[in-house]
C-alpha positions, -999 to 999 in steps of 0.1 A, spaced: -699 698 564 -713 691 532 -727 657 522 -707 639 497 -722 628 466 -724 593 458 -695 593 434 -674 608 462 -684 579 485 -676 554 460 -643 568 453 -635 566 491 -646 529 492 -626 521 463 -598 536 482 -606 514 512 -609 485 491 -574 491 472 -558 497 508 -573 463 520 -561 447 490 -527 460 493 -522 449 528 -539 413 521 -518 406 490 -488 431 490 -495 445 457 -518 472 441 -552 461 425 -558 465 388 -588 481 382 -601 514 363 -612 539 391 -637 557 367 -653 524 356 -655 506 388 -670 538 406 -702 528 389 -702 493 407 -700 510 441 -725 536 432 -749 509 422 -740 491 457 -749 526 476 -782 527 457 -792 500 480 -770 500 510 -754 528 532 -715 538 529 -711 522 564 -727 490 554 -705 486 522 -674 496 541 -682 470 566 -686 443 539 -651 454 523 -636 449 558 -650 413 561 -645 404 526 -604 408 534 -608 387 564 -620 358 545 -594 331 530 -597 335 494 -576 328 463 -586 361 445 -601 394 459 -614 409 426 -641 438 423 -663 418 402 -663 388 426 -671 414 455 -700 430 436 -714 396 423 -712 380 462 -719 414 480 -755 400 492 -740 368 505 -711 386 518 -734 407 539 -759 378 550 -724 357 561 -710 387 579 -741 391 600 -743 353 605 -708 354 616 -714 382 642 -743 365 658 -723 334 663 -694 353 677 -720 368 701 -734 333 711 -701 319 717 -689 350 739 -722 344 759 -714 309 762 -680 316 773 -691 339 800 -716 313 814 -690 285 816 -665 310 832 -694 317 858 -699 279 863 -663 271 865 -657 297 892 -688 286 910 -707 318 908 -731 307 883 -759 285 878 -768 261 849 
């Protein structure tokens, strides 16, 4: 399979963004795909397609009043950092829950 060009990856990510927007808000986002692909291509110069995809997914889990692409581009670095921090805290909570479960069952030590 041939490697996709940055424009193809950008269009794929814009489709993902559009799908999540529709799922979250129940309406189609209003943006120029041609113009916005350059914003995505810019992100893809610094980050992998997978990283951008994961941040799009994370972006739509947040309780926000608007989910515009401009806001996404401007806050991408913060979103990426916050996503990593949220994953770290989730892993810590899981470990604590497992430890507490072992203690309650009498099979663990402090």
